[in-house]
C-alpha beads as a LAMMPS data file, in Angstrom:
LAMMPS data file: protein, C-alpha beads

277 atoms
276 bonds

1 atom types
1 bond types

-500.0 500.0 xlo xhi
-500.0 500.0 ylo yhi
-500.0 500.0 zlo zhi

Masses

1 110.0

Atoms # bond

1 1 1 -80.412 -42.826 -418.658
2 1 1 -79.699 -45.397 -421.388
3 1 1 -82.100 -45.743 -424.273
4 1 1 -82.611 -49.432 -423.504
5 1 1 -83.704 -50.541 -420.011
6 1 1 -81.191 -52.281 -417.780
7 1 1 -81.681 -55.996 -418.436
8 1 1 -82.445 -58.384 -415.593
9 1 1 -81.473 -61.962 -414.885
10 1 1 -83.811 -64.419 -413.167
11 1 1 -82.306 -66.013 -410.063
12 1 1 -83.065 -69.577 -409.004
13 1 1 -85.528 -68.061 -406.511
14 1 1 -87.522 -66.563 -409.381
15 1 1 -86.475 -63.009 -408.466
16 1 1 -85.333 -60.601 -411.165
17 1 1 -81.900 -59.080 -410.520
18 1 1 -80.626 -56.084 -412.509
19 1 1 -77.668 -57.109 -414.636
20 1 1 -75.737 -53.882 -414.049
21 1 1 -75.307 -52.307 -410.645
22 1 1 -73.318 -49.834 -408.581
23 1 1 -70.792 -50.935 -405.970
24 1 1 -69.402 -48.951 -403.041
25 1 1 -66.186 -50.797 -402.162
26 1 1 -63.723 -48.391 -400.486
27 1 1 -66.258 -45.556 -400.357
28 1 1 -66.261 -44.243 -396.787
29 1 1 -69.347 -42.054 -397.127
30 1 1 -71.494 -43.805 -399.703
31 1 1 -74.524 -41.535 -399.419
32 1 1 -73.635 -39.093 -402.232
33 1 1 -72.348 -41.930 -404.434
34 1 1 -75.478 -44.044 -404.055
35 1 1 -77.693 -40.988 -404.460
36 1 1 -75.963 -40.154 -407.738
37 1 1 -76.161 -43.776 -408.905
38 1 1 -79.890 -43.948 -408.242
39 1 1 -80.403 -40.655 -410.059
40 1 1 -78.492 -42.081 -413.049
41 1 1 -80.842 -45.042 -413.164
42 1 1 -79.029 -47.799 -411.277
43 1 1 -81.300 -49.938 -409.140
44 1 1 -78.841 -52.604 -407.945
45 1 1 -76.707 -51.346 -405.052
46 1 1 -73.950 -53.589 -403.696
47 1 1 -72.365 -53.082 -400.277
48 1 1 -70.908 -55.254 -397.500
49 1 1 -70.444 -55.230 -393.745
50 1 1 -66.682 -55.012 -394.260
51 1 1 -67.024 -51.844 -396.343
52 1 1 -68.140 -49.993 -393.183
53 1 1 -70.601 -47.886 -395.171
54 1 1 -73.952 -49.644 -394.835
55 1 1 -75.398 -46.774 -392.775
56 1 1 -74.564 -44.208 -395.453
57 1 1 -75.981 -46.506 -398.153
58 1 1 -79.161 -46.699 -396.100
59 1 1 -79.397 -42.939 -395.819
60 1 1 -79.164 -42.606 -399.600
61 1 1 -81.879 -45.209 -400.113
62 1 1 -84.148 -43.550 -397.560
63 1 1 -83.648 -40.156 -399.163
64 1 1 -84.151 -41.331 -402.731
65 1 1 -87.935 -41.376 -402.619
66 1 1 -87.880 -44.584 -404.671
67 1 1 -90.217 -47.438 -403.738
68 1 1 -88.334 -50.199 -401.934
69 1 1 -89.659 -52.699 -404.470
70 1 1 -87.848 -50.800 -407.256
71 1 1 -84.467 -51.428 -405.640
72 1 1 -82.237 -54.481 -405.385
73 1 1 -79.941 -54.191 -402.376
74 1 1 -77.074 -56.597 -401.720
75 1 1 -74.894 -56.838 -398.629
76 1 1 -72.343 -59.392 -397.479
77 1 1 -71.394 -61.159 -394.271
78 1 1 -68.050 -60.204 -392.733
79 1 1 -65.505 -62.993 -392.375
80 1 1 -65.280 -62.576 -388.610
81 1 1 -69.041 -63.171 -388.368
82 1 1 -69.000 -66.626 -389.912
83 1 1 -70.625 -69.375 -387.870
84 1 1 -74.312 -70.139 -387.357
85 1 1 -75.320 -67.827 -384.535
86 1 1 -72.943 -65.025 -385.477
87 1 1 -74.357 -64.988 -389.005
88 1 1 -77.912 -64.563 -387.726
89 1 1 -76.784 -61.660 -385.545
90 1 1 -74.787 -60.126 -388.393
91 1 1 -77.652 -59.937 -390.864
92 1 1 -79.807 -58.200 -388.250
93 1 1 -77.010 -55.691 -387.672
94 1 1 -76.665 -55.051 -391.409
95 1 1 -80.402 -54.497 -391.765
96 1 1 -80.370 -52.076 -388.836
97 1 1 -77.477 -50.089 -390.309
98 1 1 -79.159 -50.003 -393.722
99 1 1 -82.540 -49.118 -392.231
100 1 1 -84.199 -51.904 -394.216
101 1 1 -86.640 -54.666 -393.384
102 1 1 -85.035 -57.086 -395.823
103 1 1 -82.161 -57.516 -398.252
104 1 1 -82.739 -58.615 -401.808
105 1 1 -79.515 -60.618 -401.672
106 1 1 -77.202 -61.557 -398.792
107 1 1 -73.848 -63.164 -399.517
108 1 1 -71.097 -64.943 -397.591
109 1 1 -68.310 -62.565 -398.575
110 1 1 -65.366 -65.016 -398.636
111 1 1 -65.134 -68.770 -398.023
112 1 1 -62.117 -68.443 -395.648
113 1 1 -61.461 -72.206 -395.825
114 1 1 -58.860 -72.021 -393.054
115 1 1 -61.619 -71.137 -390.583
116 1 1 -63.698 -74.107 -391.720
117 1 1 -67.024 -72.391 -391.034
118 1 1 -68.545 -71.654 -394.408
119 1 1 -70.776 -74.762 -394.508
120 1 1 -72.066 -74.049 -390.990
121 1 1 -72.555 -70.436 -392.030
122 1 1 -74.553 -71.548 -395.055
123 1 1 -77.060 -73.320 -392.803
124 1 1 -77.710 -69.954 -391.141
125 1 1 -78.043 -68.306 -394.555
126 1 1 -80.820 -70.790 -395.335
127 1 1 -82.622 -69.691 -392.162
128 1 1 -82.188 -66.050 -393.157
129 1 1 -83.812 -66.743 -396.512
130 1 1 -86.640 -68.717 -394.907
131 1 1 -87.320 -65.863 -392.457
132 1 1 -87.564 -63.283 -395.237
133 1 1 -84.680 -61.194 -393.956
134 1 1 -83.115 -61.813 -397.365
135 1 1 -85.123 -62.576 -400.476
136 1 1 -82.179 -64.561 -401.817
137 1 1 -78.876 -65.779 -400.373
138 1 1 -75.643 -66.615 -402.084
139 1 1 -71.892 -66.571 -401.841
140 1 1 -68.953 -64.534 -403.035
141 1 1 -65.464 -65.634 -404.063
142 1 1 -66.355 -69.328 -403.730
143 1 1 -64.389 -71.762 -405.851
144 1 1 -65.713 -75.027 -407.240
145 1 1 -64.615 -77.066 -404.207
146 1 1 -66.422 -74.690 -401.846
147 1 1 -69.625 -74.853 -403.897
148 1 1 -69.470 -78.649 -403.987
149 1 1 -69.062 -78.726 -400.203
150 1 1 -72.247 -76.685 -399.813
151 1 1 -74.021 -78.985 -402.244
152 1 1 -72.933 -82.079 -400.326
153 1 1 -74.030 -80.712 -396.955
154 1 1 -77.250 -78.827 -397.743
155 1 1 -80.177 -78.749 -400.148
156 1 1 -79.997 -74.997 -400.734
157 1 1 -78.211 -73.863 -403.898
158 1 1 -76.720 -70.345 -403.762
159 1 1 -78.659 -67.913 -405.914
160 1 1 -75.463 -66.041 -406.850
161 1 1 -71.707 -66.459 -406.696
162 1 1 -70.027 -63.065 -406.961
163 1 1 -66.439 -63.493 -408.132
164 1 1 -63.644 -61.582 -409.773
165 1 1 -64.289 -61.954 -413.481
166 1 1 -63.307 -59.980 -416.576
167 1 1 -61.892 -60.562 -420.056
168 1 1 -58.448 -61.994 -419.436
169 1 1 -59.801 -63.805 -416.375
170 1 1 -63.091 -65.294 -417.651
171 1 1 -63.427 -68.184 -415.154
172 1 1 -64.813 -70.529 -417.806
173 1 1 -64.807 -73.675 -415.640
174 1 1 -66.478 -71.915 -412.732
175 1 1 -69.131 -70.330 -414.967
176 1 1 -69.849 -73.764 -416.436
177 1 1 -70.374 -75.179 -412.937
178 1 1 -72.663 -72.254 -412.094
179 1 1 -74.770 -73.027 -415.154
180 1 1 -75.001 -76.696 -414.167
181 1 1 -76.083 -75.867 -410.605
182 1 1 -78.407 -72.967 -411.442
183 1 1 -76.212 -70.289 -409.861
184 1 1 -76.127 -66.808 -411.371
185 1 1 -72.620 -65.496 -412.012
186 1 1 -71.925 -61.992 -410.743
187 1 1 -68.698 -60.161 -411.587
188 1 1 -66.774 -57.876 -409.283
189 1 1 -63.798 -55.924 -410.585
190 1 1 -65.412 -56.328 -414.025
191 1 1 -62.969 -53.878 -415.617
192 1 1 -59.896 -55.340 -413.830
193 1 1 -57.854 -52.533 -412.281
194 1 1 -56.030 -49.507 -413.606
195 1 1 -54.902 -49.852 -417.187
196 1 1 -54.458 -53.627 -417.015
197 1 1 -57.510 -54.026 -419.240
198 1 1 -58.895 -50.641 -420.290
199 1 1 -55.463 -49.304 -421.230
200 1 1 -54.606 -52.129 -423.600
201 1 1 -54.175 -50.990 -427.217
202 1 1 -56.236 -53.919 -428.525
203 1 1 -59.143 -53.106 -426.180
204 1 1 -58.955 -49.420 -427.047
205 1 1 -58.877 -50.186 -430.776
206 1 1 -61.906 -52.440 -430.493
207 1 1 -63.769 -49.739 -428.565
208 1 1 -63.068 -47.291 -431.394
209 1 1 -64.346 -49.864 -433.887
210 1 1 -67.546 -50.328 -431.900
211 1 1 -67.960 -46.609 -431.192
212 1 1 -67.968 -46.728 -427.386
213 1 1 -65.608 -46.256 -424.446
214 1 1 -63.326 -49.135 -423.392
215 1 1 -65.338 -49.471 -420.156
216 1 1 -68.625 -49.656 -422.073
217 1 1 -67.063 -52.289 -424.324
218 1 1 -66.080 -54.529 -421.418
219 1 1 -69.357 -54.039 -419.566
220 1 1 -71.275 -54.953 -422.712
221 1 1 -69.205 -58.150 -422.933
222 1 1 -70.342 -59.012 -419.404
223 1 1 -73.983 -58.319 -420.276
224 1 1 -73.801 -60.440 -423.414
225 1 1 -72.107 -63.278 -421.542
226 1 1 -74.953 -63.363 -419.008
227 1 1 -73.231 -61.969 -415.936
228 1 1 -74.604 -59.633 -413.328
229 1 1 -71.979 -56.914 -413.120
230 1 1 -71.230 -54.443 -410.330
231 1 1 -69.042 -51.495 -411.255
232 1 1 -67.734 -48.807 -408.920
233 1 1 -67.394 -45.121 -409.692
234 1 1 -67.677 -42.057 -407.489
235 1 1 -68.114 -39.705 -410.460
236 1 1 -71.700 -39.192 -411.715
237 1 1 -70.572 -38.602 -415.304
238 1 1 -68.637 -41.892 -415.276
239 1 1 -71.611 -43.689 -413.727
240 1 1 -73.805 -42.460 -416.575
241 1 1 -71.202 -43.421 -419.147
242 1 1 -70.909 -46.935 -417.714
243 1 1 -74.678 -47.304 -417.783
244 1 1 -74.488 -46.521 -421.499
245 1 1 -73.071 -50.020 -421.999
246 1 1 -76.703 -51.150 -422.110
247 1 1 -77.043 -49.482 -425.526
248 1 1 -73.815 -50.895 -427.027
249 1 1 -74.107 -53.660 -429.625
250 1 1 -71.288 -56.189 -430.150
251 1 1 -71.021 -58.701 -432.952
252 1 1 -70.245 -62.356 -432.273
253 1 1 -66.764 -61.805 -433.704
254 1 1 -66.128 -58.873 -431.346
255 1 1 -67.329 -60.921 -428.370
256 1 1 -65.000 -63.764 -429.342
257 1 1 -62.104 -61.315 -429.556
258 1 1 -62.748 -60.292 -425.959
259 1 1 -63.196 -63.930 -424.936
260 1 1 -59.681 -64.670 -426.145
261 1 1 -57.787 -61.813 -424.489
262 1 1 -54.513 -62.972 -422.958
263 1 1 -54.389 -61.725 -419.370
264 1 1 -54.357 -59.777 -417.111
265 1 1 -55.488 -62.696 -414.921
266 1 1 -56.499 -62.300 -411.288
267 1 1 -56.002 -58.781 -409.894
268 1 1 -57.701 -59.332 -406.519
269 1 1 -57.068 -61.606 -403.507
270 1 1 -56.861 -65.396 -403.664
271 1 1 -60.047 -66.936 -402.163
272 1 1 -58.052 -69.851 -400.789
273 1 1 -56.020 -67.633 -398.506
274 1 1 -57.789 -64.279 -398.082
275 1 1 -59.115 -63.505 -394.610
276 1 1 -60.023 -60.029 -393.389
277 1 1 -62.782 -58.529 -391.247

Bonds

1 1 1 2
2 1 2 3
3 1 3 4
4 1 4 5
5 1 5 6
6 1 6 7
7 1 7 8
8 1 8 9
9 1 9 10
10 1 10 11
11 1 11 12
12 1 12 13
13 1 13 14
14 1 14 15
15 1 15 16
16 1 16 17
17 1 17 18
18 1 18 19
19 1 19 20
20 1 20 21
21 1 21 22
22 1 22 23
23 1 23 24
24 1 24 25
25 1 25 26
26 1 26 27
27 1 27 28
28 1 28 29
29 1 29 30
30 1 30 31
31 1 31 32
32 1 32 33
33 1 33 34
34 1 34 35
35 1 35 36
36 1 36 37
37 1 37 38
38 1 38 39
39 1 39 40
40 1 40 41
41 1 41 42
42 1 42 43
43 1 43 44
44 1 44 45
45 1 45 46
46 1 46 47
47 1 47 48
48 1 48 49
49 1 49 50
50 1 50 51
51 1 51 52
52 1 52 53
53 1 53 54
54 1 54 55
55 1 55 56
56 1 56 57
57 1 57 58
58 1 58 59
59 1 59 60
60 1 60 61
61 1 61 62
62 1 62 63
63 1 63 64
64 1 64 65
65 1 65 66
66 1 66 67
67 1 67 68
68 1 68 69
69 1 69 70
70 1 70 71
71 1 71 72
72 1 72 73
73 1 73 74
74 1 74 75
75 1 75 76
76 1 76 77
77 1 77 78
78 1 78 79
79 1 79 80
80 1 80 81
81 1 81 82
82 1 82 83
83 1 83 84
84 1 84 85
85 1 85 86
86 1 86 87
87 1 87 88
88 1 88 89
89 1 89 90
90 1 90 91
91 1 91 92
92 1 92 93
93 1 93 94
94 1 94 95
95 1 95 96
96 1 96 97
97 1 97 98
98 1 98 99
99 1 99 100
100 1 100 101
101 1 101 102
102 1 102 103
103 1 103 104
104 1 104 105
105 1 105 106
106 1 106 107
107 1 107 108
108 1 108 109
109 1 109 110
110 1 110 111
111 1 111 112
112 1 112 113
113 1 113 114
114 1 114 115
115 1 115 116
116 1 116 117
117 1 117 118
118 1 118 119
119 1 119 120
120 1 120 121
121 1 121 122
122 1 122 123
123 1 123 124
124 1 124 125
125 1 125 126
126 1 126 127
127 1 127 128
128 1 128 129
129 1 129 130
130 1 130 131
131 1 131 132
132 1 132 133
133 1 133 134
134 1 134 135
135 1 135 136
136 1 136 137
137 1 137 138
138 1 138 139
139 1 139 140
140 1 140 141
141 1 141 142
142 1 142 143
143 1 143 144
144 1 144 145
145 1 145 146
146 1 146 147
147 1 147 148
148 1 148 149
149 1 149 150
150 1 150 151
151 1 151 152
152 1 152 153
153 1 153 154
154 1 154 155
155 1 155 156
156 1 156 157
157 1 157 158
158 1 158 159
159 1 159 160
160 1 160 161
161 1 161 162
162 1 162 163
163 1 163 164
164 1 164 165
165 1 165 166
166 1 166 167
167 1 167 168
168 1 168 169
169 1 169 170
170 1 170 171
171 1 171 172
172 1 172 173
173 1 173 174
174 1 174 175
175 1 175 176
176 1 176 177
177 1 177 178
178 1 178 179
179 1 179 180
180 1 180 181
181 1 181 182
182 1 182 183
183 1 183 184
184 1 184 185
185 1 185 186
186 1 186 187
187 1 187 188
188 1 188 189
189 1 189 190
190 1 190 191
191 1 191 192
192 1 192 193
193 1 193 194
194 1 194 195
195 1 195 196
196 1 196 197
197 1 197 198
198 1 198 199
199 1 199 200
200 1 200 201
201 1 201 202
202 1 202 203
203 1 203 204
204 1 204 205
205 1 205 206
206 1 206 207
207 1 207 208
208 1 208 209
209 1 209 210
210 1 210 211
211 1 211 212
212 1 212 213
213 1 213 214
214 1 214 215
215 1 215 216
216 1 216 217
217 1 217 218
218 1 218 219
219 1 219 220
220 1 220 221
221 1 221 222
222 1 222 223
223 1 223 224
224 1 224 225
225 1 225 226
226 1 226 227
227 1 227 228
228 1 228 229
229 1 229 230
230 1 230 231
231 1 231 232
232 1 232 233
233 1 233 234
234 1 234 235
235 1 235 236
236 1 236 237
237 1 237 238
238 1 238 239
239 1 239 240
240 1 240 241
241 1 241 242
242 1 242 243
243 1 243 244
244 1 244 245
245 1 245 246
246 1 246 247
247 1 247 248
248 1 248 249
249 1 249 250
250 1 250 251
251 1 251 252
252 1 252 253
253 1 253 254
254 1 254 255
255 1 255 256
256 1 256 257
257 1 257 258
258 1 258 259
259 1 259 260
260 1 260 261
261 1 261 262
262 1 262 263
263 1 263 264
264 1 264 265
265 1 265 266
266 1 266 267
267 1 267 268
268 1 268 269
269 1 269 270
270 1 270 271
271 1 271 272
272 1 272 273
273 1 273 274
274 1 274 275
275 1 275 276
276 1 276 277
């Protein structure tokens, strides 16, 4: 456990969301991973229908012995379930697989603009929030044009937009729009991938200067820049190390150095074209 508590961010619903969480992307059996994460002190768990592991996440939550109110559970709507009625059915299916009465946050996973259904889907997300099946609803991988389309068609502002974001791909314009609209920015792939970020000599040198690991350095940058951050690891010792980012202190000059990193740019799919189950 870190010395300092995991900070929280207040969503536009008034709910407090942990600023550092554990993700289970590409984890077939998430039960041991989520169990280890909860034992380390994580309370935000992030899954999705398309990860095909909601049932194992639910088993870990049920076996944790933790009060439901201590946890913040996120899941996401599969692309093939977009559309008003399909969305309502999909959230019920996710809740059944998870063994939960409600989600803390439910997201449209991708805009899939070629399908042309994300605005219609958002109307169903509003109903899900009103029914209490999700305490907050939001989106993932939405670009500015997609957010503006939701704004033009509905009165409900997403609580969160979860997007690829890391030093070298800071999404400044999108984060500015989020701030204007009252949307909390959440980062996936916060460490980029492979050695594209953590293996850089300048990042490693700065980590030595600060006295932390390169991953802790980058995660602390996210915390200081006001992002919710979901990081994936299947190794308990790495989970604990990542959580240690809460105790790292960066100077303004060190933060600006990370702000100005050149690259690596996007390492994940393009939201304008990506479409999968």
